C-alpha positions, 0 to 999 in steps of 0.5 A, a space after each residue: 797098083 799105082 794107088 797103092 804106091 801113092 798111098 805108100 809114098 804118102 805114108 812114108 812121107 808122113 813117117 819121115 815128117 814125124 821122125 824129123 819133128 822128133 829129131 828137131 825136138 830132141 836134138 839130132 845129136 841124141 841129146 835131150 831137148 832140155 839140154 838144148 840152147 833155145 834159139 827161138 824168140 824170148 817171151 816177156 811176161 812183164 807188162 813193164 808197169 812199175 810195182 805198186 808201193 804203199 796203200 792204194 789211193 782214191 782220186 779226189 781225196 785231197 780235193 773233196 772239201 766236204 762241208 763241216 759236220 758232213 761226210 763225202 763219198 770218194 769214187 772207187 773201182 769197186 763201187 758197183 759191187 756194194 752199198 753203204 748204210 748209216 755212214 756218219 762222222 762223230 769227230 773221232 771216227 767215221 762209221 758205217 756198214 757195207 753190204 756186197 750187192 754184186 753176188 751172194 758171196 763172203 767178204 775176204 778182204 776189204 779196205 775203207 779209206 777215210 779222209 779228214 778235213 778242217 772246218 774250211 774243207 782243207 785236207 788234213 790227213 787220212 786213215 784206213 780200216 782193214 777187214 780181217 776175216 774170222 780165223 775159223 775160215 769160210 762159211 761151209 753152210 748157209 748164207 755167207 756174211 755179205 755185210 760188215 760194219 767199219 770204223 775208221 778212227 781219226 788219227 790222234 794228231 788230227 782230232 782237234 782240227 777235224 770237222 768233216 770226213 770222206 770215205 771210199 773203198 780201195 780194196 774189195 775181194 769177195 768169193 
């Protein structure tokens, strides 16, 4: 009979433990747990980083100094996910074509940053081109659009002095 008594004692102890946990969770004064004041540690979900303001920048934009009639390339965080073709500058706009290479997926958001410089390579200013996905939504069937042409116009106030340009991608979201 001793094994049965031991098993019964273990069962009673387990039942007491479960009942104690239930009382602790729901409150021993019969009030629901949601009405209890928490006494445990507070969890902080913020990383303590400042919230970004404005458009993203690329390092080296002001220091690139491309030669007249040339286009420089700015290194960005998404460079391993695309290629560019036919990038050229005609004095009024920076143009090119970007193709996703990381996977077969549709472009959802894209921002190309253009920097503009005088004939000595001094930074004059910048402009951005933002991709806007078509209104009809995502491709349901077939191959998604992975390539897009971009045009970054030179700001009107800079046109008379611009001799060269640079570009980089500051934002890229694809499926």
